[in-house]
DSSP file (Angstrom, degrees, kcal/mol; ACC not computed):
  #  RESIDUE AA STRUCTURE BP1 BP2  ACC     N-H-->O    O-->H-N    N-H-->O    O-->H-N    TCO  KAPPA ALPHA  PHI   PSI    X-CA   Y-CA   Z-CA
    1    1 A M              0   0    0      0, 0.0     2,-0.2     0, 0.0     0, 0.0   0.000 360.0 360.0 360.0 130.4    5.4   10.6   27.0
    2    2 A T        -     0   0    0     41,-0.1    41,-0.8     1,-0.0     2,-0.4  -0.484 360.0-161.0 -71.1 130.5    7.4   11.2   23.8
    3    3 A K  E     -A   42   0A   0     -2,-0.2     2,-0.4    39,-0.2    39,-0.2  -0.940  10.2-172.8-112.6 136.9    5.5   10.3   20.6
    4    4 A I  E     -A   41   0A   0     37,-2.9    37,-2.0    -2,-0.4     2,-0.4  -0.957  18.9-139.7-131.2 145.3    7.5    9.8   17.4
    5    5 A R  E     -A   40   0A   0     -2,-0.4     2,-0.4    35,-0.2    35,-0.2  -0.890  18.1-165.0-101.4 136.9    6.6    9.2   13.7
    6    6 A V  E     -A   39   0A   0     33,-2.5    33,-2.7    -2,-0.4     2,-0.4  -0.986   5.2-165.1-124.0 131.0    8.7    6.7   11.8
    7    7 A T  E     -A   38   0A   0     -2,-0.4     2,-0.4    31,-0.2    31,-0.2  -0.937   9.9-175.9-123.0 140.3    8.6    6.5    8.0
    8    8 A K  E     -A   37   0A   0     29,-2.3    29,-2.9    -2,-0.4     2,-0.4  -0.979  18.1-140.7-129.2 144.1    9.8    3.9    5.5
    9    9 A I  E     -A   36   0A   0     -2,-0.4     2,-0.3    27,-0.2    27,-0.2  -0.892  17.6-171.9-111.8 136.5    9.6    4.2    1.7
   10   10 A F  E     -A   35   0A   0     25,-2.5    25,-2.8    -2,-0.4     2,-0.3  -0.926   4.7-163.7-127.8 149.5    8.7    1.4   -0.7
   11   11 A N  E     +A   34   0A   0     -2,-0.3     2,-0.3    23,-0.2    23,-0.2  -0.986  18.2 148.8-133.1 143.3    8.8    1.1   -4.5
   12   12 A W  E     -A   33   0A   0     21,-2.0    21,-2.2    -2,-0.3     2,-0.4  -0.975  39.2-113.2-162.9 165.9    7.2   -1.4   -6.9
   13   13 A E  E     +A   32   0A   0     -2,-0.3    62,-3.7    19,-0.2    63,-0.6  -0.864  40.0 159.7-106.0 138.5    5.8   -1.7  -10.4
   14   14 A M  E     -Ab  31  76A   0     17,-2.1    17,-2.8    -2,-0.4     2,-0.3  -0.990  23.1-149.1-157.4 148.6    2.1   -2.3  -10.9
   15   15 A S  E     +Ab  30  77A   0     61,-2.9    63,-2.3    -2,-0.3     2,-0.3  -0.846  19.7 163.2-119.1 160.1   -0.5   -1.9  -13.7
   16   16 A H  E     -Ab  29  78A   0     13,-2.7    13,-2.2    -2,-0.3     2,-0.3  -0.960  24.0-143.2-158.6 171.6   -4.2   -1.2  -13.6
   17   17 A A        -     0   0    0     61,-1.1     2,-0.7    -2,-0.3    63,-0.4  -0.985  22.8-126.6-141.0 143.3   -7.1   -0.1  -15.7
   18   18 A L    >   -     0   0    0      7,-2.8     3,-1.6    -2,-0.3     2,-0.1  -0.831  28.0-123.0 -98.2 117.8  -10.0    2.1  -14.6
   19   19 A Y  T 3  S-     0   0    0     -2,-0.7     8,-0.1     1,-0.3     7,-0.0  -0.327  86.9  -8.5 -60.1 128.6  -13.4    0.7  -15.3
   20   20 A N  T 3  S+     0   0    0      1,-0.2    -1,-0.3     6,-0.1     2,-0.1   0.665  90.8 161.1  60.2  19.8  -15.7    2.9  -17.4
   21   21 A H    <   -     0   0    0     -3,-1.6    -1,-0.2     1,-0.1     5,-0.1  -0.415  41.6-137.8 -71.1 148.4  -13.2    5.8  -17.2
   22   22 A N  S    S+     0   0    0     -2,-0.1     2,-0.2     3,-0.1    -1,-0.1   0.109  77.9  51.1 -96.3  22.9  -13.7    8.5  -19.8
   23   23 A G  S >  S-     0   0    0      4,-0.0     3,-1.7     0, 0.0     4,-0.2  -0.708 107.0 -68.1-140.7-167.7  -10.0    9.0  -20.5
   24   24 A L  G >  S+     0   0    0      1,-0.3     3,-2.0    -2,-0.2    -6,-0.1   0.741 115.7  75.2 -62.0 -25.1   -6.8    7.1  -21.4
   25   25 A C  G 3  S+     0   0    0      1,-0.3    -7,-2.8    -8,-0.1    -1,-0.3   0.538  75.7  79.3 -70.2  -3.2   -6.7    5.4  -17.9
   26   26 A R  G <  S+     0   0    0     -3,-1.7    -1,-0.3    -9,-0.2     2,-0.2   0.796  84.5  78.3 -66.4 -28.8   -9.5    3.1  -19.1
   27   27 A N  S <  S-     0   0    0     -3,-2.0    -9,-0.2    -4,-0.2     2,-0.2  -0.499 102.1 -93.9 -82.0 149.6   -6.7    1.2  -20.9
   28   28 A L        +     0   0    0     -2,-0.2     2,-0.3   -11,-0.1   -11,-0.2  -0.451  62.3 154.4 -61.4 128.6   -4.4   -1.2  -19.2
   29   29 A H  E     -A   16   0A   0    -13,-2.2   -13,-2.7    -2,-0.2     2,-0.3  -0.973  30.6-128.9-155.0 161.6   -1.3    0.8  -18.1
   30   30 A G  E     -A   15   0A   0     -2,-0.3     2,-0.3   -15,-0.3   -15,-0.3  -0.758  12.9-165.6-120.7 163.8    1.5    0.6  -15.5
   31   31 A H  E     -A   14   0A   0    -17,-2.8   -17,-2.1    -2,-0.3     2,-0.9  -0.954  28.8-122.4-139.5 157.3    3.1    2.8  -13.0
   32   32 A S  E     -A   13   0A   0    103,-0.4   -19,-0.2    -2,-0.3     2,-0.2  -0.882  42.8-154.5 -97.6  98.4    6.2    2.9  -10.8
   33   33 A Y  E     -A   12   0A   0    -21,-2.2   -21,-2.0    -2,-0.9     2,-0.4  -0.473  15.5-172.6 -79.1 144.9    4.6    3.2   -7.4
   34   34 A K  E     -AC  11 134A   0    100,-1.6   100,-3.8   -23,-0.2     2,-0.4  -0.998   5.0-168.4-133.4 134.9    6.3    4.7   -4.4
   35   35 A M  E     -AC  10 133A   0    -25,-2.8   -25,-2.5    -2,-0.4     2,-0.7  -0.984  14.8-157.3-132.0 128.5    4.8    4.7   -1.0
   36   36 A H  E     -AC   9 132A   0     96,-2.5    96,-2.1    -2,-0.4     2,-0.5  -0.908  18.4-167.2 -96.7 115.2    5.8    6.6    2.2
   37   37 A A  E     -AC   8 131A   0    -29,-2.9   -29,-2.3    -2,-0.7     2,-0.5  -0.924   4.5-172.0-108.7 125.1    4.4    4.6    5.1
   38   38 A T  E     -AC   7 130A   0     92,-2.8    91,-2.6    -2,-0.5    92,-1.9  -0.965   4.3-172.0-123.4 128.8    4.4    6.4    8.5
   39   39 A V  E     -AC   6 128A   0    -33,-2.7   -33,-2.5    -2,-0.5     2,-0.4  -0.756  10.0-147.6-113.4 165.9    3.6    4.9   11.9
   40   40 A F  E     +AC   5 127A   0     87,-2.6    87,-2.5    -2,-0.3     2,-0.3  -0.986  33.1 114.0-136.5 137.6    3.2    6.7   15.2
   41   41 A G  E     -AC   4 126A   0    -37,-2.0   -37,-2.9    -2,-0.4     2,-0.2  -0.991  55.3 -71.8 179.4-178.5    4.0    5.6   18.7
   42   42 A S  E     -A    3   0A   0     83,-0.5   -39,-0.2    -2,-0.3     2,-0.2  -0.590  55.7 -93.9 -91.4 155.5    5.9    5.9   21.9
   43   43 A L        -     0   0    0    -41,-0.8    12,-0.2    -2,-0.2     2,-0.2  -0.466  43.4-109.7 -68.1 137.8    9.5    4.8   22.3
   44   44 A I        -     0   0    0     10,-2.9     9,-2.9     7,-0.4     2,-0.2  -0.512  38.5-147.0 -69.0 133.6    9.9    1.3   23.6
   45   45 A K        +     0   0    0     -2,-0.2     6,-0.1     7,-0.2    -1,-0.1  -0.545  51.8  76.7-100.9 166.2   11.3    1.3   27.2
   46   46 A G    >   -     0   0    0     -2,-0.2     3,-2.1     2,-0.1     6,-0.2   0.681  60.8-133.5 101.2 105.4   13.6   -1.0   29.0
   47   47 A K  T 3  S+     0   0    0      1,-0.3     5,-0.1     4,-0.1    -1,-0.1   0.710 107.9  54.8 -60.4 -20.8   17.3   -1.1   28.5
   48   48 A K  T 3  S+     0   0    0      3,-0.0    -1,-0.3     2,-0.0    -2,-0.1   0.583  84.3  99.4 -89.4  -9.5   17.2   -4.9   28.3
   49   49 A N  S X  S-     0   0    0     -3,-2.1     3,-2.1     1,-0.1    -5,-0.0  -0.643  73.2-140.5 -76.1 127.2   14.6   -4.8   25.5
   50   50 A P  T 3  S+     0   0    0      0, 0.0    -1,-0.1     0, 0.0    -4,-0.1   0.667 104.3  51.2 -64.6 -13.6   16.4   -5.3   22.1
   51   51 A K  T >  S+     0   0    0     -6,-0.1     3,-2.0    -5,-0.1    -7,-0.4   0.194  80.8 149.4-104.0  14.5   14.0   -2.7   20.6
   52   52 A W  T <   +     0   0    0     -3,-2.1    -7,-0.2     1,-0.3     3,-0.1  -0.196  67.5  16.6 -52.8 131.9   14.7   -0.2   23.3
   53   53 A G  T 3  S+     0   0    0     -9,-2.9     2,-0.3     1,-0.3    -1,-0.3   0.464 104.5 108.5  85.5   1.4   14.4    3.4   22.1
   54   54 A M    <   -     0   0    0     -3,-2.0   -10,-2.9     1,-0.2    -1,-0.3  -0.774  58.7-154.7-107.8 153.5   12.5    2.4   18.9
   55   55 A V  S    S-     0   0    0      1,-0.5     2,-0.3    -2,-0.3    -1,-0.2   0.845  92.4 -17.6 -80.9 -48.0    8.8    3.0   18.0
   56   56 A I  S    S-     0   0    0     -3,-0.1    -1,-0.5   -15,-0.1     2,-0.3  -0.964  79.2-101.5-152.5 143.9    9.1    0.0   15.7
   57   57 A D     >  -     0   0    0     -2,-0.3     4,-2.5    -3,-0.2     3,-0.4  -0.539  29.0-134.8 -66.0 127.7   12.2   -1.7   14.3
   58   58 A F  H  > S+     0   0    0     -2,-0.3     4,-2.7     1,-0.2     5,-0.2   0.869 106.6  54.9 -54.0 -37.4   12.6   -0.6   10.7
   59   59 A G  H  > S+     0   0    0      2,-0.2     4,-2.1     1,-0.2    -1,-0.2   0.893 108.7  46.6 -64.0 -40.1   13.2   -4.2    9.7
   60   60 A D  H  > S+     0   0    0     -3,-0.4     4,-1.9     2,-0.2    -2,-0.2   0.904 113.1  49.3 -67.4 -41.6   10.0   -5.3   11.3
   61   61 A F  H  X S+     0   0    0     -4,-2.5     4,-2.3     1,-0.2     5,-0.3   0.922 110.1  51.5 -62.3 -44.6    8.1   -2.5    9.7
   62   62 A K  H  X S+     0   0    0     -4,-2.7     4,-2.9    -5,-0.2     5,-0.3   0.912 107.2  53.1 -59.0 -44.4    9.6   -3.4    6.3
   63   63 A K  H  X S+     0   0    0     -4,-2.1     4,-2.3     2,-0.2     5,-0.2   0.901 109.4  49.4 -59.2 -41.9    8.6   -7.0    6.7
   64   64 A I  H  X S+     0   0    0     -4,-1.9     4,-2.6     2,-0.2     5,-0.3   0.965 116.7  38.9 -62.1 -54.0    5.0   -6.0    7.3
   65   65 A V  H  X>S+     0   0    0     -4,-2.3     4,-2.4     1,-0.2     5,-1.5   0.885 115.8  52.5 -68.7 -38.0    4.6   -3.7    4.4
   66   66 A K  I  <>S+     0   0    0     -4,-2.9     5,-3.7    -5,-0.3     6,-0.5   0.938 114.9  41.4 -62.3 -46.0    6.7   -5.9    2.0
   67   67 A K  I  <5S+     0   0    0     -4,-2.3    -2,-0.2    -5,-0.3     5,-0.2   0.931 121.8  39.2 -67.6 -46.1    4.5   -8.9    2.8
   68   68 A E  I  <5S+     0   0    0     -4,-2.6    -2,-0.2    -5,-0.2    -1,-0.2   0.794 136.6   4.5 -78.1 -29.6    1.1   -7.2    2.8
   69   69 A I  I  X5S+     0   0    0     -4,-2.4     4,-2.9    -5,-0.3     5,-0.3   0.746 125.4  43.3-121.2 -64.6    1.7   -4.8   -0.2
   70   70 A V  I  ><S+     0   0    0     -5,-1.5     4,-2.6     1,-0.2    -3,-0.2   0.935 118.1  41.6 -62.2 -53.3    4.9   -5.0   -2.2
   71   71 A D  H  4<S+     0   0    0     -5,-3.7    -1,-0.2     1,-0.2    -4,-0.2   0.843 119.6  47.6 -63.2 -31.7    5.3   -8.8   -2.5
   72   72 A E  H  4 S+     0   0    0     -6,-0.5    -2,-0.2    -5,-0.2    -1,-0.2   0.884 124.5  25.9 -75.3 -40.6    1.5   -9.1   -3.2
   73   73 A F  H >< S+     0   0    0     -4,-2.9     3,-1.5     3,-0.1    -2,-0.2   0.600  83.6 119.9-106.7 -13.4    1.2   -6.3   -5.8
   74   74 A D  T 3< S-     0   0    0     -4,-2.6   -60,-0.2    -5,-0.3     3,-0.1  -0.325  93.1  -1.4 -60.2 132.2    4.6   -5.9   -7.5
   75   75 A H  T 3  S+     0   0    0    -62,-3.7    -1,-0.3     1,-0.2     2,-0.2   0.860 108.2 128.5  54.2  41.8    4.4   -6.6  -11.2
   76   76 A S  E <   -b   14   0A   0     -3,-1.5   -61,-2.9   -63,-0.6     2,-0.5  -0.726  59.0-123.3-117.8 171.0    0.7   -7.4  -10.9
   77   77 A V  E     -bd  15  98A   0     20,-2.8    22,-3.3    -2,-0.2     2,-0.5  -0.964  21.0-159.3-113.6 129.6   -2.5   -6.2  -12.7
   78   78 A V  E     +bd  16  99A   0    -63,-2.3   -61,-1.1    -2,-0.5     2,-0.3  -0.955  17.8 171.1-115.2 122.6   -5.2   -4.6  -10.6
   79   79 A L  E     - d   0 100A   0     20,-2.8    22,-2.7    -2,-0.5     2,-0.2  -0.942  35.0-109.7-131.2 150.7   -8.7   -4.6  -12.1
   80   80 A C  E >   - d   0 101A   0    -63,-0.4     3,-2.0    -2,-0.3    22,-0.2  -0.514  30.3-121.1 -73.9 144.7  -12.2   -3.7  -10.8
   81   81 A S  T 3  S+     0   0    0     20,-2.5     4,-0.2     1,-0.3    21,-0.1   0.661 109.8  69.1 -63.3 -15.4  -14.6   -6.7  -10.4
   82   82 A K  T 3  S+     0   0    0     19,-0.2    -1,-0.3    21,-0.1    20,-0.1   0.657  81.0  98.1 -76.6 -15.4  -16.9   -5.0  -12.9
   83   83 A E  S <  S-     0   0    0     -3,-2.0     2,-1.3     1,-0.1     3,-0.1  -0.346  85.8-116.0 -69.1 151.8  -14.4   -5.5  -15.7
   84   84 A D        +     0   0    0      1,-0.2     3,-0.4    -2,-0.0     4,-0.2  -0.753  47.9 163.7 -85.9  92.7  -14.9   -8.4  -18.1
   85   85 A I     >  +     0   0    0     -2,-1.3     4,-2.2     1,-0.2     3,-0.4   0.457  43.9  96.2 -95.6  -0.6  -11.7  -10.2  -17.1
   86   86 A K  H  > S+     0   0    0      1,-0.2     4,-0.9     2,-0.2    -1,-0.2   0.876  82.1  54.9 -57.8 -37.9  -12.4  -13.6  -18.6
   87   87 A S  H  4 S+     0   0    0     -3,-0.4    -1,-0.2     1,-0.2     4,-0.2   0.869 113.3  39.3 -67.4 -36.0  -10.5  -12.9  -21.7
   88   88 A I  H >4 S+     0   0    0     -3,-0.4     3,-1.4    -4,-0.2     7,-0.2   0.778 104.3  65.3 -86.9 -24.4   -7.3  -11.9  -20.0
   89   89 A T  H 3< S+     0   0    0     -4,-2.2     3,-0.2     1,-0.3    -1,-0.2   0.765  96.8  60.1 -67.8 -20.4   -7.4  -14.6  -17.3
   90   90 A G  T 3< S+     0   0    0     -4,-0.9     2,-1.0     1,-0.2    -1,-0.3   0.653  89.4  73.7 -76.1 -15.5   -7.0  -17.1  -20.1
   91   91 A L    X>  +     0   0    0     -3,-1.4     4,-2.7     1,-0.2     3,-2.1  -0.444  57.9 158.4 -94.5  59.1   -3.7  -15.5  -21.0
   92   92 A K  T 34  +     0   0    0     -2,-1.0    -1,-0.2     1,-0.3     4,-0.1   0.779  66.6  64.4 -56.9 -29.6   -1.8  -16.9  -18.1
   93   93 A S  T 34 S+     0   0    0     -3,-0.2    -1,-0.3     1,-0.2     3,-0.2   0.775 117.9  26.6 -67.4 -22.5    1.6  -16.5  -19.8
   94   94 A L  T <4 S+     0   0    0     -3,-2.1     2,-0.3    -6,-0.2    -2,-0.2   0.723 130.5  35.9-105.1 -30.6    1.0  -12.7  -19.7
   95   95 A F     <  +     0   0    0     -4,-2.7     3,-0.2    -7,-0.2    -1,-0.2  -0.600  60.6 133.7-129.9  71.1   -1.3  -12.2  -16.7
   96   96 A D  S    S+     0   0    0     -2,-0.3     2,-0.3     1,-0.2    -1,-0.1   0.455  71.8  59.0 -98.8   0.4   -0.5  -14.6  -13.9
   97   97 A R  S    S+     0   0    0     -3,-0.2   -20,-2.8   -22,-0.1     2,-0.5  -0.690  70.8 153.8-125.8  78.8   -0.6  -11.9  -11.2
   98   98 A I  E     -d   77   0A   0     -2,-0.3     2,-0.5    -3,-0.2   -20,-0.2  -0.907  25.8-164.7-110.9 132.3   -4.1  -10.4  -11.4
   99   99 A H  E     -d   78   0A   0    -22,-3.3   -20,-2.8    -2,-0.5     2,-0.6  -0.973   4.0-163.6-113.8 118.7   -5.9   -8.8   -8.5
  100  100 A V  E     -d   79   0A   0     -2,-0.5     2,-0.3   -22,-0.2   -20,-0.2  -0.915  16.8-173.0-102.1 118.1   -9.6   -8.3   -8.9
  101  101 A V  E     -d   80   0A   0    -22,-2.7   -20,-2.5    -2,-0.6   -19,-0.2  -0.733  34.2-125.8-113.9 159.3  -10.9   -5.8   -6.4
  102  102 A E  S    S+     0   0    0     -2,-0.3     2,-0.3   -22,-0.2   -22,-0.1   0.303  90.7  60.0 -86.0   9.5  -14.4   -4.6   -5.4
  103  103 A F  S    S-     0   0    0    -24,-0.2    -2,-0.2     3,-0.0   -22,-0.1  -0.867  99.4 -86.9-131.9 164.3  -13.4   -1.0   -6.0
  104  104 A Q        -     0   0    0     -2,-0.3     2,-2.6     1,-0.1     5,-0.2  -0.624  45.9-126.7 -68.2 123.3  -12.2    1.2   -8.8
  105  105 A P        +     0   0    0      0, 0.0    -1,-0.1     0, 0.0     2,-0.1  -0.239  55.9 146.6 -78.9  57.0   -8.4    0.8   -8.6
  106  106 A T     >  -     0   0    0     -2,-2.6     4,-2.7     1,-0.1     5,-0.2  -0.391  66.0-106.3 -79.3 165.9   -7.6    4.5   -8.4
  107  107 A C  H  > S+     0   0    0      1,-0.2     4,-2.4     2,-0.2     5,-0.2   0.890 121.8  54.3 -59.1 -39.5   -4.7    5.8   -6.4
  108  108 A E  H  > S+     0   0    0      1,-0.2     4,-1.3     2,-0.2    -1,-0.2   0.921 112.4  41.1 -62.8 -46.1   -7.1    7.0   -3.8
  109  109 A N  H  > S+     0   0    0     -5,-0.2     4,-2.4     2,-0.2    -2,-0.2   0.869 113.6  53.8 -72.5 -36.1   -8.8    3.7   -3.4
  110  110 A L  H  X S+     0   0    0     -4,-2.7     4,-2.9     2,-0.2     5,-0.2   0.923 106.9  50.5 -63.8 -44.0   -5.6    1.7   -3.5
  111  111 A V  H  X S+     0   0    0     -4,-2.4     4,-2.0     1,-0.2    -1,-0.2   0.869 111.3  49.6 -64.1 -34.7   -4.0    3.8   -0.7
  112  112 A T  H  X S+     0   0    0     -4,-1.3     4,-1.9    -5,-0.2    -1,-0.2   0.925 112.0  47.4 -67.3 -44.9   -7.1    3.2    1.5
  113  113 A D  H  X S+     0   0    0     -4,-2.4     4,-1.9     1,-0.2    -2,-0.2   0.921 111.9  50.3 -61.3 -45.0   -7.0   -0.5    0.8
  114  114 A F  H  X S+     0   0    0     -4,-2.9     4,-2.3     1,-0.2    -1,-0.2   0.892 106.5  55.6 -62.4 -39.8   -3.3   -0.6    1.6
  115  115 A A  H  X S+     0   0    0     -4,-2.0     4,-2.6     1,-0.2    -1,-0.2   0.933 107.9  48.2 -58.6 -46.3   -3.8    1.3    4.9
  116  116 A H  H  X S+     0   0    0     -4,-1.9     4,-1.3     1,-0.2    -1,-0.2   0.863 110.6  51.6 -64.7 -35.9   -6.4   -1.3    6.1
  117  117 A R  H  < S+     0   0    0     -4,-1.9     4,-0.4     2,-0.2    -1,-0.2   0.910 113.6  43.7 -65.6 -41.9   -4.0   -4.2    5.2
  118  118 A I  H >X S+     0   0    0     -4,-2.3     3,-1.7     1,-0.2     4,-0.8   0.913 106.4  59.9 -71.3 -43.5   -1.1   -2.6    7.1
  119  119 A I  H >< S+     0   0    0     -4,-2.6     3,-0.9     1,-0.3    -1,-0.2   0.877  99.8  57.7 -52.7 -42.0   -3.2   -1.6   10.2
  120  120 A K  T 3< S+     0   0    0     -4,-1.3    -1,-0.3     1,-0.2    -2,-0.2   0.709 110.3  43.6 -63.6 -20.8   -4.2   -5.3   10.8
  121  121 A K  T <4 S+     0   0    0     -3,-1.7    -1,-0.2    -4,-0.4    -2,-0.2   0.485  84.2 110.5-107.1  -5.8   -0.5   -6.3   11.1
  122  122 A L  S << S-     0   0    0     -3,-0.9     3,-0.1    -4,-0.8     6,-0.0  -0.427  71.7-109.3 -73.9 146.2    1.1   -3.6   13.2
  123  123 A P    >   -     0   0    0      0, 0.0     3,-1.9     0, 0.0    -1,-0.1  -0.275  47.5 -78.1 -69.2 160.3    2.2   -4.5   16.7
  124  124 A E  T 3  S+     0   0    0      1,-0.3     3,-0.1     3,-0.0     0, 0.0  -0.300 119.2  26.5 -57.6 137.9    0.3   -3.2   19.8
  125  125 A G  T 3  S+     0   0    0      1,-0.2   -83,-0.5    -3,-0.1     2,-0.5   0.347  99.3 101.2  89.3  -6.7    1.1    0.4   20.6
  126  126 A V  E <   -C   41   0A   0     -3,-1.9     2,-0.4   -85,-0.1    -1,-0.2  -0.959  53.1-168.5-114.7 126.7    2.1    1.3   17.0
  127  127 A T  E     -C   40   0A   0    -87,-2.5   -87,-2.6    -2,-0.5     2,-0.5  -0.901  27.8-115.9-117.0 138.8   -0.5    3.1   14.9
  128  128 A L  E     +C   39   0A   0     -2,-0.4   -89,-0.3   -89,-0.2     3,-0.1  -0.641  34.0 178.8 -70.4 122.1   -0.6    3.8   11.2
  129  129 A Y  E     -     0   0A   0    -91,-2.6    16,-2.5    -2,-0.5    17,-0.4   0.871  55.5 -22.4 -92.4 -47.6   -0.3    7.6   10.9
  130  130 A S  E     -CE  38 144A   0    -92,-1.9   -92,-2.8    14,-0.2     2,-0.4  -0.994  43.1-151.7-162.2 157.9   -0.3    8.1    7.1
  131  131 A L  E     -CE  37 143A   0     12,-2.2    12,-2.7    -2,-0.3     2,-0.5  -0.997   7.5-166.1-131.4 135.6    0.4    6.6    3.7
  132  132 A R  E     -CE  36 142A   0    -96,-2.1   -96,-2.5    -2,-0.4     2,-0.7  -0.974  10.5-166.9-120.6 113.8    1.4    8.6    0.7
  133  133 A L  E     -CE  35 141A   0      8,-2.8     8,-2.0    -2,-0.5     2,-0.5  -0.893   5.0-157.3-108.0 111.9    1.1    6.6   -2.5
  134  134 A Y  E     +CE  34 140A   0   -100,-3.8  -100,-1.6    -2,-0.7     6,-0.3  -0.766  14.9 178.3 -86.9 125.6    2.7    8.1   -5.6
  135  135 A E  E    S+     0   0A   0      4,-2.4  -103,-0.4    -2,-0.5     2,-0.3   0.761  78.8   6.0 -91.7 -33.8    1.3    6.8   -8.8
  136  136 A T  E >  S- E   0 139A   0      3,-1.6     3,-0.6  -105,-0.1    -1,-0.2  -0.817  93.1 -91.4-134.1 177.1    3.6    9.0  -10.9
  137  137 A A  T 3  S+     0   0    0     -2,-0.3     3,-0.0     1,-0.2    -3,-0.0   0.754 127.3  30.3 -63.6 -22.9    6.5   11.2   -9.9
  138  138 A T  T 3  S+     0   0    0      1,-0.1     2,-0.4    -4,-0.0    -1,-0.2   0.334 111.1  69.2-120.0   6.3    4.2   14.1   -9.6
  139  139 A S  E <   +E  136   0A   0     -3,-0.6    -4,-2.4     2,-0.0    -3,-1.6  -0.988  53.4 151.8-133.6 128.2    0.8   12.6   -8.5
  140  140 A Y  E     -E  134   0A   0     -2,-0.4     2,-0.4    -6,-0.3    -6,-0.2  -0.971  30.8-140.9-147.8 162.6   -0.1   11.0   -5.2
  141  141 A A  E     -E  133   0A   0     -8,-2.0    -8,-2.8    -2,-0.3     2,-0.4  -0.956  20.9-150.4-121.6 145.5   -2.9   10.3   -2.8
  142  142 A E  E     -E  132   0A   0     -2,-0.4     2,-0.4   -10,-0.2   -10,-0.2  -0.936   8.2-162.6-122.1 142.7   -2.6   10.4    0.9
  143  143 A W  E     -E  131   0A   0    -12,-2.7   -12,-2.2    -2,-0.4     2,-0.4  -0.988  10.7-171.9-118.8 127.6   -4.4    8.6    3.7
  144  144 A F  E >   -E  130   0A   0     -2,-0.4     3,-1.2   -14,-0.2     4,-0.4  -0.981  24.2-143.5-121.7 132.3   -4.2   10.0    7.3
  145  145 A A  G >  S+     0   0    0    -16,-2.5     3,-1.8    -2,-0.4     4,-0.3   0.890 102.2  60.5 -57.3 -40.2   -5.5    8.2   10.3
  146  146 A G  G >  S+     0   0    0    -17,-0.4     3,-0.5     1,-0.3    -1,-0.3   0.716  99.1  56.9 -63.0 -20.9   -6.7   11.5   11.8
  147  147 A D  G <  S+     0   0    0     -3,-1.2    -1,-0.3     1,-0.2    -2,-0.2   0.559  92.8  70.8 -84.5  -8.2   -9.0   12.0    8.8
  148  148 A Q  G <         0   0    0     -3,-1.8    -1,-0.2    -4,-0.4    -2,-0.2   0.523 360.0 360.0 -88.4  -5.3  -10.8    8.7    9.4
  149  149 A K    <         0   0    0     -3,-0.5    -1,-0.2    -4,-0.3    -2,-0.1   0.463 360.0 360.0 -84.9 360.0  -12.6    9.8   12.5
């Protein structure tokens, strides 16, 4: 049975600060994130099936990632729950899209979190193969399903 990988690329803007970091990333700062999301599966069979010959419809894949990641995180601030966020949550005019997470919001931890969000929404027979999350044009973290075993 033929197995195929299908990739879609997404872009969004997001800011974060790294709790207790010993460098400039301790400060609130933003990035233009780019993510390559790749799924793996067999081609859908049945000439009468409107998805015949696809692993997943690119439009369906886009809807999943857009809803779970892009729409949720675009133009948001991501902070670790260990931060003292009370002072900025009062500034609703500047910070009305804040995500407080239980992990350090590094590129490595974000790509792992995003993978788990996407996995839960994929249709049966379609597996998340990998995510490549660019934090800058030259820096990225990758998550591979095969490395999770």
